C-alpha positions as CSV (number, residue, x, y, z in Angstrom):
1,X,-27.6,17.2,32.6
2,X,-27.2,13.8,34.2
3,X,-29.7,12.3,31.8
4,X,-27.9,13.8,28.8
5,X,-24.6,12.4,30.1
6,X,-26.1,8.9,30.4
7,X,-27.6,9.1,26.9
8,X,-24.2,10.2,25.5
9,X,-22.4,7.3,27.3
10,X,-25.0,4.9,26.0
11,X,-24.5,6.2,22.5
12,X,-20.7,5.9,22.8
13,X,-21.0,2.4,24.1
14,X,-23.4,1.4,21.2
15,X,-20.9,2.9,18.7
16,X,-18.0,1.0,20.3
17,X,-20.0,-2.2,20.1
18,X,-20.9,-1.5,16.4
19,X,-17.2,-0.9,15.6
20,X,-16.1,-4.1,17.4
21,X,-18.8,-6.1,15.6
22,X,-17.7,-4.6,12.2
23,X,-14.1,-5.4,12.9
24,X,-15.1,-9.0,13.8
25,X,-16.8,-9.2,10.4
26,X,-14.0,-7.6,8.3
27,X,-10.9,-8.4,10.2
28,X,-7.5,-7.0,9.2
29,X,-7.7,-6.9,5.4
30,X,-4.1,-7.7,4.6
31,X,-2.1,-10.9,4.9
32,X,1.5,-11.0,6.2
33,X,2.7,-11.1,2.5
34,X,0.8,-7.8,1.9
35,X,-1.8,-9.4,-0.4
36,X,-5.4,-8.7,0.4
37,X,-7.6,-11.1,2.3
38,X,-10.5,-12.9,0.6
39,X,-12.8,-10.4,2.3
40,X,-11.0,-7.4,0.7
41,X,-11.1,-9.1,-2.7
42,X,-14.8,-9.8,-2.3
43,X,-15.4,-6.1,-1.4
44,X,-13.4,-5.0,-4.4
45,X,-15.3,-7.3,-6.8
46,X,-18.5,-5.9,-5.4
47,X,-17.3,-2.4,-6.0
48,X,-16.4,-3.3,-9.6
49,X,-19.9,-4.7,-10.1
50,X,-21.3,-1.4,-8.7
51,X,-19.1,0.8,-11.0
52,X,-20.2,-1.2,-14.0
53,X,-23.9,-0.6,-13.0
54,X,-23.5,3.1,-12.1
55,X,-21.1,4.5,-14.6
56,X,-21.4,4.0,-18.4
57,X,-23.1,0.6,-18.2
58,X,-22.1,-1.5,-21.2
59,X,-21.4,-5.1,-22.3
60,X,-17.8,-4.6,-21.4
61,X,-17.0,-5.6,-17.8
62,X,-13.6,-4.0,-17.7
63,X,-13.2,-0.7,-15.9
64,X,-12.3,2.3,-18.1
65,X,-10.5,5.4,-16.9
66,X,-13.8,7.3,-17.1
67,X,-15.5,4.9,-14.7
68,X,-12.6,5.1,-12.2
69,X,-12.6,8.9,-12.4
70,X,-16.3,8.9,-11.5
71,X,-15.8,6.4,-8.7
72,X,-13.1,8.4,-6.9
73,X,-14.9,11.7,-7.5
74,X,-18.1,10.4,-5.9
75,X,-16.1,9.4,-2.8
76,X,-14.5,12.9,-2.4
77,X,-11.3,12.0,-4.2
78,X,-10.0,13.5,-7.4
79,X,-8.0,11.4,-9.8
80,X,-9.1,13.3,-12.9
81,X,-5.5,14.2,-13.6
82,X,-4.6,10.6,-13.9
83,X,-7.7,9.0,-15.5
84,X,-8.9,11.9,-17.6
85,X,-5.8,14.0,-18.1
86,X,-3.3,11.3,-19.0
87,X,-2.9,9.8,-22.5
88,X,-4.3,6.3,-22.8
89,X,-0.9,4.8,-23.7
90,X,0.6,6.3,-20.5
91,X,-2.2,4.8,-18.3
92,X,-1.6,1.5,-20.0
93,X,2.2,1.9,-19.2
94,X,1.4,2.6,-15.6
95,X,-0.9,-0.5,-15.4
96,X,1.8,-2.6,-17.0
97,X,4.5,-1.3,-14.6
98,X,2.2,-2.2,-11.6
99,X,1.3,-5.6,-13.0
100,X,-2.4,-4.7,-13.3
101,X,-4.1,-6.9,-15.8
102,X,-6.1,-4.8,-18.4
103,X,-7.5,-4.9,-21.8
104,X,-7.6,-2.2,-24.6
105,X,-11.1,-1.1,-25.5
106,X,-12.3,1.1,-28.4
107,X,-13.2,4.7,-28.0
108,X,-16.9,5.5,-27.9
109,X,-18.3,4.3,-31.2
110,X,-18.6,6.9,-33.8
111,X,-18.2,6.9,-37.6
112,X,-14.7,8.2,-37.1
113,X,-13.6,5.5,-34.6
114,X,-15.3,2.6,-36.2
115,X,-12.2,1.4,-37.9
116,X,-9.5,2.5,-35.4
117,X,-7.6,0.2,-33.1
118,X,-8.7,-0.1,-29.5
119,X,-6.6,2.2,-27.3
120,X,-8.5,2.7,-24.0
121,X,-6.9,0.7,-21.1
122,X,-9.5,-1.0,-19.0
123,X,-8.9,-2.9,-15.8
124,X,-10.0,-6.5,-15.6
125,X,-11.2,-7.8,-12.2
126,X,-7.8,-9.1,-11.1
127,X,-6.2,-5.9,-12.4
128,X,-8.6,-3.7,-10.4
129,X,-7.9,-5.8,-7.3
130,X,-4.2,-5.4,-7.8
131,X,-4.5,-1.6,-8.5
132,X,-6.6,-0.9,-5.4
133,X,-4.5,-3.2,-3.2
134,X,-1.3,-1.3,-4.2
135,X,-3.0,2.1,-3.6
136,X,-4.1,1.0,-0.1
137,X,-0.5,0.0,0.7
138,X,0.8,3.3,-0.7
139,X,-1.7,5.6,0.8
140,X,-3.8,3.8,3.4
141,X,-5.4,7.0,4.8
142,X,-6.7,8.2,1.5
143,X,-7.7,4.9,0.0
144,X,-9.2,3.3,3.1
145,X,-11.4,6.4,3.4
146,X,-12.7,5.8,-0.2
147,X,-13.7,2.2,0.6
148,X,-15.2,3.1,4.0
149,X,-17.2,5.8,2.4
150,X,-18.3,3.5,-0.4
151,X,-19.8,0.8,1.9
152,X,-21.5,3.6,3.9
153,X,-22.9,5.4,0.9
154,X,-23.9,2.5,-1.4
155,X,-25.3,-1.0,-1.0
156,X,-22.2,-2.9,-2.1
157,X,-23.0,-6.5,-2.7
158,X,-20.9,-9.6,-2.4
159,X,-20.2,-10.7,-6.0
160,X,-20.8,-14.4,-5.0
161,X,-23.6,-14.3,-2.5
162,X,-25.5,-11.1,-3.4
163,X,-25.5,-10.1,0.3
164,X,-25.0,-6.4,1.1
165,X,-21.7,-5.7,3.0
166,X,-22.0,-4.1,6.4
167,X,-22.2,-0.3,6.4
168,X,-19.3,0.1,8.9
169,X,-15.7,-0.6,7.8
170,X,-13.3,0.4,10.6
171,X,-10.1,2.2,9.8
172,X,-8.3,-0.4,11.9
173,X,-8.9,-3.0,9.1
174,X,-6.2,-1.2,7.0
175,X,-2.5,-0.5,7.5
176,X,-1.7,2.4,9.8
177,X,1.0,3.9,7.6
178,X,2.3,3.6,4.0
179,X,4.2,0.5,3.3
180,X,7.9,1.5,3.1
181,X,8.8,-1.0,0.5
182,X,6.0,0.1,-1.8
183,X,6.9,3.8,-1.3
184,X,10.6,3.0,-2.1
185,X,9.6,1.1,-5.2
186,X,7.5,4.0,-6.5
187,X,10.5,6.4,-5.8
188,X,12.7,4.0,-7.7
189,X,10.4,3.9,-10.8
190,X,10.1,7.7,-10.7
191,X,13.9,8.1,-10.7
192,X,14.4,5.6,-13.5
193,X,11.8,7.3,-15.7
194,X,13.4,10.7,-15.0
195,X,16.8,9.4,-16.0
196,X,15.4,7.8,-19.2
197,X,13.6,11.0,-20.2
198,X,16.8,13.0,-19.6
199,X,18.8,10.5,-21.7
200,X,16.3,10.7,-24.5
201,X,16.5,14.4,-24.5
202,X,20.3,14.3,-24.6
203,X,20.2,11.8,-27.5
204,X,17.8,14.1,-29.4
205,X,20.1,17.0,-29.0
206,X,23.1,15.0,-30.3
207,X,21.0,13.9,-33.3
208,X,20.1,17.5,-34.1
209,X,23.7,18.7,-33.8
210,X,25.5,15.9,-35.7
211,X,23.0,14.0,-37.8
212,X,21.3,16.7,-39.9
213,X,21.7,14.6,-43.0
214,X,20.8,11.2,-41.6
215,X,17.3,9.8,-41.7
216,X,15.3,10.8,-38.6
217,X,15.0,8.2,-35.8
218,X,11.6,7.8,-34.3
219,X,11.8,8.4,-30.5
220,X,8.3,7.2,-29.9
221,X,8.7,3.6,-31.0
222,X,7.3,1.3,-28.4
223,X,9.7,-1.2,-26.8
224,X,9.5,-3.4,-23.7
225,X,9.7,-0.5,-21.4
226,X,7.0,1.6,-23.2
227,X,7.5,4.4,-25.6
228,X,9.1,7.7,-24.6
229,X,5.7,9.4,-25.2
230,X,4.0,7.0,-22.7
231,X,6.8,7.3,-20.1
232,X,6.7,11.0,-19.9
233,X,3.2,11.4,-18.4
234,X,3.7,8.3,-16.4
235,X,6.5,10.0,-14.6
236,X,4.1,12.6,-13.2
237,X,2.1,9.8,-11.7
238,X,5.0,7.9,-10.1
239,X,6.4,11.1,-8.7
240,X,3.1,11.9,-6.8
241,X,0.7,8.9,-7.1
242,X,-1.7,10.2,-4.5
243,X,-1.9,13.6,-6.2
244,X,-1.2,15.5,-3.0
245,X,-0.5,19.2,-3.3
246,X,2.3,18.7,-0.9
247,X,4.2,15.5,-1.4
248,X,4.7,14.1,2.1
249,X,6.3,10.9,1.1
250,X,10.0,10.0,2.0
251,X,12.6,11.6,-0.2
252,X,14.9,8.6,-0.1
253,X,15.2,7.3,-3.7
254,X,16.2,3.7,-4.3
255,X,16.7,2.1,-7.6
256,X,14.3,-0.8,-8.2
257,X,13.1,-2.4,-11.4
258,X,10.5,-4.7,-10.0
259,X,7.5,-3.9,-7.9
260,X,7.5,-5.6,-4.4
261,X,6.0,-9.1,-4.7
262,X,2.3,-8.9,-4.6
263,X,-0.4,-11.1,-6.0
264,X,-4.1,-10.3,-6.3
């Protein structure tokens, strides 16, 4: 029994040393202004390279919704509702609202899609870094677990040096709790989109009641804020961006039109 205790103590000590060494390598991955450190950005670039190799490899380096859905699923997350179940224009609206740089890509090439406009929103490198940085601030428990599992599961390589990142990424490298300003901003966007949707429905009812003889107005015309059609599904995301079955986020709603300052 004494031998087993000594072995257990030795193993615990070794694990503690490994955790300390890992923290010394990574450090805390956020700066005081809530932007990611160079180390976090390097890790996210490495993950983007890996996604492009593993999921639907092509000449296009931008990350499609399909690739992101695969990524989270392989790390025990499930964002299919967002990336596979949300219309492309709504995903693009979400990216635009968050300031995530993206391109529009064509659908998989078929005879039918050969002459259609590109519609699939795909995150560029800086857009992916912005996206994941925001998610880490919003849900540090969920999203730190994805990154920690990723480095443990795969050989994630530094984009610039080609060196494989360490397999241990301590939880202490990430925020302890959700950033209150980011949570409040999401709540504000959710409230604004809800009001806009209600106002649009009210205007439609007025049109039906009083303008039967007038030419129909198109409610899905895109403006600076995005079309009504794109705002609707986006509202579901901003209401519950972590796709929790029980929404544990604060219920305080504050109006805000600009995401908290953050640069990739």
